[in-house]
C-alpha positions as CSV (number, residue, x, y, z in Angstrom):
1,M,0.6,0.0,-0.2
2,L,2.5,2.5,1.2
3,K,6.7,2.6,0.0
4,L,8.8,4.4,0.7
5,E,12.9,4.6,-0.6
6,R,15.5,6.7,0.9
7,V,12.9,9.5,1.2
8,D,14.7,12.6,2.5
9,A,12.7,16.3,3.5
10,C,14.3,19.2,4.7
11,Y,13.5,22.6,5.9
12,G,16.3,24.7,4.3
13,S,19.3,23.3,5.0
14,F,18.5,21.5,7.9
15,K,17.2,17.2,7.2
16,A,14.3,16.2,8.9
17,L,13.7,13.3,7.2
18,D,16.8,11.4,6.6
19,A,17.1,8.2,4.0
20,I,13.4,6.8,5.4
21,D,12.3,3.1,3.5
22,M,9.6,2.0,4.8
23,T,6.6,-1.2,3.3
24,I,3.1,-0.7,4.7
25,E,1.2,-3.2,3.1
26,A,-2.7,-3.4,2.4
27,G,-4.5,-4.1,5.7
28,E,-1.9,-3.5,7.9
29,L,-2.0,-0.9,11.2
30,V,1.7,0.5,11.8
31,V,2.6,2.3,14.5
32,L,4.9,5.1,14.3
33,L,7.2,6.3,17.5
34,G,9.0,8.9,18.6
35,A,9.4,11.5,20.6
36,N,8.5,15.4,19.7
37,G,10.5,16.6,16.6
38,A,11.7,13.2,16.0
39,G,10.4,13.5,12.4
40,K,6.4,12.1,12.3
41,T,4.8,14.6,11.2
42,T,7.2,15.5,8.7
43,L,6.9,11.8,7.2
44,F,3.4,12.5,7.1
45,N,2.9,15.6,5.6
46,T,6.0,14.1,2.9
47,V,3.5,10.9,2.7
48,S,0.2,13.2,2.2
49,G,1.8,15.4,0.0
50,L,1.7,18.6,2.1
51,H,5.7,18.8,2.0
52,R,7.7,18.0,-0.7
53,P,10.2,15.3,-0.6
54,S,14.4,16.4,-1.8
55,A,15.2,13.1,-2.5
56,G,13.7,9.5,-2.9
57,R,10.9,8.3,-4.0
58,I,7.1,7.3,-2.6
59,N,4.5,4.3,-3.9
60,V,1.2,4.0,-3.3
61,A,-0.9,0.9,-4.3
62,G,1.9,0.6,-6.9
63,R,2.3,4.0,-8.4
64,D,4.8,6.9,-7.7
65,V,3.2,9.3,-6.4
66,T,6.7,11.5,-5.1
67,G,5.8,15.5,-5.5
68,A,1.9,14.8,-6.5
69,K,-0.2,17.6,-4.8
70,P,-2.5,16.9,-1.3
71,S,-5.9,17.1,-3.6
72,A,-4.1,14.2,-5.9
73,L,-3.3,12.3,-3.1
74,V,-6.4,12.5,-1.0
75,A,-8.7,12.2,-4.1
76,S,-6.7,8.4,-4.6
77,G,-7.3,7.2,-0.8
78,V,-4.4,8.9,1.2
79,V,-6.3,11.2,3.9
80,Q,-4.4,12.6,6.9
81,C,-5.9,13.4,10.3
82,P,-3.5,15.6,11.4
83,E,-2.3,16.6,15.1
84,G,-4.0,18.6,17.2
85,R,-7.2,18.0,15.2
86,K,-7.7,21.3,12.7
87,L,-10.9,21.8,12.8
88,F,-13.1,24.6,12.0
89,P,-13.8,25.4,15.2
90,D,-16.5,28.2,14.5
91,M,-18.0,25.8,12.3
92,S,-20.8,23.0,12.5
93,V,-19.5,19.5,13.1
94,M,-21.4,18.8,9.8
95,K,-19.9,21.3,7.6
96,N,-16.6,20.4,9.3
97,L,-17.4,16.9,8.3
98,W,-19.1,17.3,4.6
99,L,-15.5,19.5,4.3
100,G,-13.7,15.9,4.2
101,G,-15.9,14.8,1.3
102,Y,-15.0,17.6,-0.8
103,V,-12.9,15.5,-3.4
104,H,-16.5,13.1,-3.5
105,R,-18.7,15.9,-3.6
106,G,-20.1,15.0,-7.3
107,D,-21.0,11.6,-5.3
108,K,-23.7,12.8,-3.3
109,R,-24.9,9.4,-2.3
110,A,-21.8,7.9,-1.3
111,M,-21.2,10.3,1.0
112,Q,-24.2,10.6,2.7
113,K,-23.6,6.6,2.9
114,T,-19.9,7.6,4.7
115,L,-21.7,10.2,6.8
116,D,-24.1,7.9,7.8
117,D,-21.3,4.8,8.7
118,I,-19.5,7.5,10.6
119,L,-22.2,9.0,12.8
120,A,-23.1,5.4,14.1
121,M,-19.7,4.7,15.1
122,F,-20.0,8.6,16.7
123,P,-23.5,8.5,18.0
124,I,-22.5,11.8,20.3
125,L,-22.0,13.6,16.7
126,A,-24.8,12.8,15.1
127,E,-26.8,14.5,18.9
128,K,-24.7,17.5,18.8
129,K,-24.4,18.1,14.7
130,N,-25.6,21.4,14.4
131,E,-22.8,22.7,17.6
132,A,-19.5,24.2,16.7
133,A,-16.9,22.2,16.4
134,G,-14.9,23.9,18.4
135,S,-17.2,24.2,21.5
136,L,-17.0,20.2,22.0
137,S,-14.9,18.1,24.4
138,G,-11.1,17.2,23.3
139,G,-12.6,13.8,23.1
140,Q,-15.3,14.9,20.7
141,Q,-13.5,17.2,18.4
142,Q,-11.0,14.5,18.1
143,M,-13.9,12.0,16.8
144,V,-14.7,15.1,14.6
145,A,-11.4,15.5,12.8
146,I,-11.1,11.2,12.6
147,G,-14.6,11.3,11.1
148,R,-13.9,14.2,8.8
149,A,-10.9,12.0,7.4
150,L,-13.2,9.0,6.8
151,M,-15.4,11.4,4.9
152,G,-12.9,11.3,2.4
153,R,-13.3,7.7,2.2
154,P,-9.3,6.4,3.0
155,K,-7.6,3.5,1.5
156,L,-4.5,4.4,3.6
157,L,-5.3,6.3,7.1
158,L,-2.6,8.8,8.1
159,L,-3.4,9.2,11.9
160,D,-1.4,12.1,13.8
161,E,-1.4,11.7,17.3
162,P,-4.6,11.0,17.7
163,S,-4.5,10.5,21.7
164,L,-2.8,14.0,22.3
165,G,-3.9,16.3,25.1
166,L,-6.9,12.9,25.9
167,A,-8.1,11.5,29.2
168,P,-7.2,8.3,29.3
169,L,-10.6,6.6,29.0
170,I,-11.4,8.6,26.2
171,V,-7.7,7.8,24.3
172,K,-8.9,4.5,25.3
173,Q,-12.2,5.0,23.1
174,V,-9.8,6.4,20.5
175,F,-7.9,3.0,20.2
176,E,-11.0,1.0,19.9
177,T,-11.9,2.8,16.7
178,V,-9.2,2.9,15.0
179,A,-8.6,-0.9,15.6
180,E,-12.5,-0.8,14.2
181,I,-11.6,1.0,11.5
182,N,-8.4,-1.2,10.2
183,A,-10.5,-3.5,10.9
184,A,-13.2,-3.0,8.4
185,G,-10.2,-2.7,6.1
186,T,-8.6,0.5,5.8
187,T,-4.9,0.3,6.6
188,V,-3.5,3.0,8.9
189,L,-0.2,4.6,9.8
190,L,-0.6,5.9,13.4
191,A,1.9,8.1,14.9
192,E,2.1,8.1,18.4
193,Q,4.2,8.9,21.0
194,N,1.3,6.5,23.7
195,A,3.9,3.4,22.6
196,Y,1.8,0.9,24.9
197,A,-1.6,2.1,23.4
198,A,-0.9,2.2,19.5
199,L,1.1,-1.0,20.0
200,K,-2.0,-3.2,21.7
201,I,-3.7,-2.4,18.4
202,A,-0.3,-2.8,15.9
203,S,0.5,-5.3,13.9
204,R,3.9,-3.8,14.0
205,A,5.7,-0.5,14.2
206,Y,9.1,1.5,13.7
207,V,10.8,3.7,15.6
208,I,12.3,7.2,14.1
209,E,15.0,9.1,16.0
210,N,16.5,12.2,14.6
211,G,14.7,11.7,11.0
212,R,15.9,7.9,11.1
213,L,13.8,4.8,11.1
214,T,16.5,3.2,13.7
215,I,14.3,0.4,15.2
216,E,11.2,-1.9,13.3
217,G,9.5,-4.5,14.5
218,D,6.1,-7.0,14.8
219,R,4.0,-5.5,18.0
220,E,5.5,-8.6,20.9
221,S,9.2,-7.4,19.8
222,M,9.0,-4.4,19.8
223,L,7.4,-4.7,23.6
224,G,9.6,-6.5,24.3
225,N,12.7,-4.5,23.1
226,E,14.2,-3.0,26.2
227,A,15.5,-0.2,24.2
228,V,11.5,0.9,22.8
229,R,10.0,0.3,26.9
230,K,12.7,2.2,28.3
231,A,12.5,5.0,26.2
232,Y,8.4,5.0,25.2
233,I,6.9,2.4,27.8
234,G,8.6,2.4,30.9
235,A,9.2,-0.6,32.9
């Protein structure tokens, strides 16, 4: 589904990603672990076309998409749910959701079906559909952000720090929802600092440090890796 080959990304003279090689198979749920500033968001923005790579190739579903525009990538099934949610706070929940399906606006029937599925997944959003998105709790805003991403009908969903700033009970609900989305057939790349919760639902994981991938492995090996436990999980 996703293959990165020797991908670099720079901000001026600063190299934020350095020779990234990554492969994610269709149907997988893969976690990208790393501290703040390690390069997780830059990697996501590079895959989704928001930041142009300075070297390397990006392949999605067998097609070279290196340097493609974000709108083209969304239309092809690559959708990002950004860190911090990035909602339109003064717009209603419903308008925020509909905006997520903008690239599919010509197929109103399919958009309505997707919306119905999202409201069934997050019933509270149906109750608050006419309220301003910015008036919702943090957990509810994260539901809107995930729902907005799902309106794009992703084949590959990039979830950037969905648990950030949420209470433990809400974090548990968010990860359960992510697992359900993956089980329904969507490939997921999940960037997280909450390593233990993320690894419990993942099939594999990568660790990124200073723009380089340093460790990779399946869930069991990562949970048992002393360096991973010390840096991201604890004793």
